[in-house]
N, C-alpha and C positions, 0 to 999 in steps of 0.2 A: 562292656566292649564299646568304642566309637567308631562310629562308621561315619562320614562324609555324606549328607543327604542332597538329595536332589527335588528342585524345586519340580511342580508341573511342566511347567516348561521345557527346562532340561530333562526331563523324564520322557517327554514328547519326542525330542530330538534321539534323545539317545534308541527310544523304538523306533522311529522312525529310515534313520542308518540301518539297524540291524534288518527292519523289513524288505528295506531297499538292495541292500546286500542278500537276504536269501530270494529275494526275486530273482535277482542276477543268477544267483546258483540255481536257482527250479530249473531257468532253461538249459541244462547239464545234463537235466535228468530226462531223459525220454518220458512218458507217460505209463502207467500202470496199465492194466490189464480192466481193472475197477474205474479208476478216473475215468479211461475212454468211454466206459460203462455210461458213466453221469451224465460227461459230454452227450453220450448218443441222446441220455433222456432229455438231455437241455433242448435238444431238438423237436424232443414232442410232451412238450408240459402236459401234465396232468394231476389233478388233485391226490395221486397217489400211485406207489408203483407195487409191483408183488414184492421186491425184496425191500424196502425204505418207504417214511415221508419224501416230498417233493423237495423239501430245503436245498437239498446240496445242486439240483436239477434248475431250481430257480438263481441261485448265486451265479451257478455257469452262465447262465442262459444271460445274465446282463452284462458279466464280466465280456464274454466272447462276445455278445452284441457290442460291443465299445471298444474292443482290440482284436477284435477276427480271431479266428478257430486257430488259436496257438497254445503251445504249452504253457507258455506267459502269461495268456489272459487263464486257461484254465486251473492253474497252479495259485494266481494269485486270489482267488477265493480264498485259500491256505492262509495265504501273507497274512490278506486282510485279515479276516476272522481270527488266526493267533495271534497278531497287533490288539486288536479291539479286548480278545481275553486278558492279555496282559496287563493293561490299561486297567480294564475294570479289578483286576487280583491286586494292584497296587491301590487302587481307590478305595478297595474295601480293607488294603491292611493300615492305610493312613486315617479312614473313619474307626478303626477301632482298637491300632498300637502306637499309631503318631507316626510321623514324617521317616525316624531313621527305618522302620519297621517296612514302612513303605518304599520306602530305596531298598534295602538287601530283599525285600519279595521281587521287586522287579529284576534285582540282579539274578535270585534264583532261578523265577520262573524263563529267565533267558538261557541260562544257563541247563535245566534239566532236556537229560534226553528224549523225554515224551514232547517237549518242546519242537523239538528239530523235525519229528516227524510231524505234528502238527503243523508246522509252518513250511513241511515241504508236498505232502499228499491232499488232497484237493477231494475228501470225502464226506460220508454223512458226518464223521465227529466233529469237521470243522465249523458248519453253523453250531455242532450240538454243542463245542467246549464255548464259542462267544456268548450264545446266547442264555447257557447254564450260568456263565461267570456274571453276567446282566442280571438274569434272576437275582444267585445266592447275594449282590452288590445290593438291588433292593429290596430282597427281602428281609434283608437282616435288618437294612434301616425300616422295614415295617414292624414287625414282630420283635427287634429286638434296641432299637432306635426310638426316633423321635413318633413314629407311629403315622405318618404323615398321611393318606389318602392317594398323594400321587405315586407314593413309594409301593403302597399295595396295589395298584394299578400297572403298575411299571412291569411290576412282580409279575404280575398277571399275565402282561401279555409277553414278557421276555419267556415265563415258562411256556406257553401257549408256541411261541417261537420253536421252543427247544424241542416240543415233543413234535412235531411237524418239521422238523428235522431229524431225532430219530428214536425210537420208542422208549430207550432204558434211562428218558427221559423223565417217565417218569418216576421214578425214585425219587428226584429232587423234592417235589409236593410232599411223596409219600413221607423222605423224612421231616420237610418243616411240619408235617400233620400229627409226626409224632413228638417233636418239639415241646408243638401247643401243648400238646394235654402232657407232659412232663413239666413245663415249665409257665407256659399263659394259654391258660385252658379258660379264661375271660376272650382268648378273640376266637375260640371255636365256633360260637355264634354271634361274632361281628359281623356286621354291615358288611366292612370293609372286609374281612377277611371274602366272604362270599360275593364279594363283587370282584375279587381277584381271581376267584374261580370262574365265575361267568367268562372274565374278559378269558381269561384261558381257553374255556371250552370254545368261546367264540371262534378264537384264531383256528385251533384244533377240527371245528368242526367242519371244514371241507376235508380234510385226510378221511376224519371217521364215517361222514358219511361216503366216502369212493370205497373205504371198504365194506362196507354195508350193503351199497351195491354189486362188491365185486365178493359175497359173500365171507369177508370179513380174513381174506386170505392173505393180505400184509402181515394180519396181527400173527393167523397161524403158522406161518412160514416163520418169524422170529422168536414164536415162543416156543416153536419144534429145533429152532436153530440153536435156542440156548440153551435146552433142558437136553437130560440125558434120554436114552431107550428106559430106562426103568430108574428102580430107587436102590441099585449096587452101588456101595458107595467106590469111589475113583481115588485112592491117595495120591496116585502120579497126578491126577489132572489138578488135584489142590496143592500139591508141594511145583508144580508146574507155575500155576497163578501165583503163588507167594512170592517163590526163584525172580518172577517176572517183576514181582513189583522194586524190585531193586534192581533191576533194570529201566524200569520208566522214571526212577525218580533216584537214583543211583545209591550203592548199598549205604556210603556215609550219610547223607540226609537221609534213609528211608529209617535208619537204625535211630535218627535223632528223631523223628518223627513218630518211631513208636514210642518212644521213651517218654515225649509230649503225652501219647496219648495215655501212655501210663499213669503219669502223674494227675490223676484226672481231677484234683482237688482243685488242681492249681487253675484249672480254666474252667469248671461247672459252676465256682461261686459266681459268675459274672457272666449276664445274658449274653454280648458279644461273641467273646471265647464260647459258651456254648454253646450258640446257635453254629458257628463255623464251623467246631467239631463234630456237634451234631449229625449235619450235613456233608462232613467227608468220612465219618463213620459209619454210619446209620448204611449208605449204599454199597461201601465197600464190603461190611459186613455179608449185606446180600449176595455180592458178586462170591465170597469167600466161598458162602454155604451154595450157591449153584455150581463152585467149582467141584464138588466132590461126589459130582453126579455127570457131567459134561464139562467138556473141553470151553474157559472161557477164555474168548480172543485178547489177548494185552490190553489193546486198543480200546475195551470196553469199558477199561478201569479209568482211564485218563481226564477225564471231568471230576472225576469227582477231589483228583486234589489242585483243585482250581482253590477250593475254601481250605484246604490243607496249609495252605502255602503261606498265608501269614500269622498264623498263627506259629506256622515252625519260623521263620524270621526272627519275629519276637520272642519264642522260646531261646534262640542263639543270641540274641540281645543281652537278653536280662539273665541269662545264665555266663555270661560273657568266655564263649566258647568262639574264642577269636583263630583258635588253631582245627577246633571243629569243624568251623564256615570255612573257612579258606581251604580244609583239606578237601571236607565234601564241594563245592563249587570248583575243586580243581578236577574232582574224579569226575562230576559231572560234565563237564567241560573237555575234557580224555575223553568220554562216553560220544559224549558229542559229536566232536573231530572225528573218530572213529567210525560212526555213523555216515557221517556227510562223505569224506574217503578215504574209503577201506581196504580200497588199492596203497595206500600208501602206508599201513599199518599190517598190511602182510595178511589180507584175509581177501582168499581168493577162490575162486569154487563156490561151493554151494555156503562155506562160509560168509560170503558176501554179500552182504543183503541187497545190491542191487541187481543181481547176477541175472532176473529176468526180463528187464529190463529192455535190453538191446537188440536180441535177435527177432523179437516182430517186426522192426525196421528192414532186415536183411530180407526177410519173408517179401512183405509187403512189395521192396522193389521188384521183386523177379515176380509176381505178379502183374505189377504195373507193366514190365518189359511185356511179358506172355499176352495181357490181355487186348481181345479184337473187340473194335466196334459190334456194341448189341449184346456183350457179355454180360449177364447178370453175374452178381459173386455171390459165393458161401462163405461157411465157415462150418465149426466143428464145433467153437462154444464160444458163450457169448462177449470174452475177452479178447478171444483173434478177432471174432467179429467188429468186437469195436473199435478194437486197433486199427484195423485194415479201413477203416470206412476213415478212421482219423484220417490214418496216413498218407492213404491215397488222395491225390490232388483236389480231384471236382468231388471229395467223399459222399460216394456212392450210398446206396442203400445196398446192405450187405443179408444175407439169409441164416439160417441153420436148420438146412434140411434134415439131416440126421437126429441120431438120437443125443441128446443133451437134456440137462436139466431145466426144468421150469421156470422159463424168465420172461421180461418185455418180449422179447425175440418171438416166444413160442403165441403167442397174442398177437404180434403183427404180422405174424405168417397164415394163419387160419384162412384156410380156403384160398391157398395157393397150388396149384396146380405144378409139382413140378417135373413131371415130363412134360410136360408143355414149356419148360424154360431150358435155359442151354447157357454155357460159362465155363467159370473157374473157381473151384472148391479148395480150402486153404486146410490144413491137419497136421497136428501131431504125431498122427498114427496112421499106419497102414490102412486106409478103409475102403481099398478099390472094392471089393464083394457087396458093400453095404451101399455104395453110390452106384454099382450096376442095377442094385433095386429100386433104387430111388426113382432115380433119372432113367433108367432103361441103358443106357451105353456110360462108359467113362474108362480112362486110359489115363497113368501117371506121363504128366510129361517132366518133373521135374523135382529132383531132391534137393530139399536145400539146406546146406549145413553152417550155420550161422556160428562162428568162431571165434572168440577175441579172447585179450589175453589178460589173466586174471576171472575172466566168467565161465560156466561151463558150457559146454558146448551144444549146443540145442537143433535139433532135425525137425524139417518143418518137409510134408508133401503136398506139391501142387496137382492138381485135377482138371483134365477137362473133360466136362461134364456135359449129358443131354446130347440133342441131335444134331440141329443143324449148324451148328459151330463145328 
């Protein structure tokens, strides 16, 4: 199978154009509740948070400092991180398999449905995918390539940054350690290896220190979040996770990738391909095992495909799977288009992946109309509280006075006397009785129905709570 190759400058142009188009597209969609929550973190930077490490907050703080508190600025993090990740994927493919594979790897990476989500949503997965890709590139060079000190140290740096972005990054050095034990035992006691470990530990140390000072609460939260209540096997969760991989990569390409993994002698005999497949299959196997006992979110597995795309590209080229490659890319692009423009493909209501993005803006507009000078603002959940703060022009503080899951809002609101406060409370439920217990007095001001063609109708309740207001 012959494929026109793109030199590095032309590959950079293609990536830049795709990134620019994606940045424009991103401004057409409101922020999700999680993205708004991470934006709030960016205004209260610290070395750790109850839910995640601080990587996403730091990057959003940088982009919003440059471009203001806007959808464009928040999501610029996603665009830049995914662009950088794809650049590293291409470089890895070129190093191991040559320029034709590098070009096809670039095409595959741009086409995958997982990439579309990565380009759009600014979440902890954004810096995770970037730093995971960079770590794979340098770690492959370090332990299965030239073995230069520079690559060992850079691999340690990027592993540390990945772990400071999301805790699942620990699976990458774990997979590398297994690879070393299987093929490069000489490196297990090497000074270069332990220097890389030291660099990673130093980068991650502020997050570790924060967790120690907070009773390991973030570690505990994520462990509980990714584990089942017991050891009862849940086949439905496992089947859902496996089926989800076809959505992340597209059915055709995932089937080819499974075939590539099965023909293991073809990749195990050479160090470069063996390394890439090891750091793909071992983390994926871990998630598959966990899916037997707990629900594993699809986005958790996205980084593992970083090291799978180069060998997938090489396999398609060497086996001359021309039609398969075209079909795989075509199906992937179709799935990506459906994710971008679901209404054009007839996906409405609960089938519309953008379903919950538009309602909060309608509710926030009503809150802005009803708000009086001196009003404090309240909400019933961290996502609505964060969106309310983002959507209102002056970005005021918002509190969560009613029962909700523990979050940074819980910490920020400690010590507040809500009975001495008054203002507006936004909820998606009838909470009148609870609000009267918390504030002493409360009344429903308006029931807001957010209706938009192609989307589920959402109902919000705006209450006036507290004394003199």
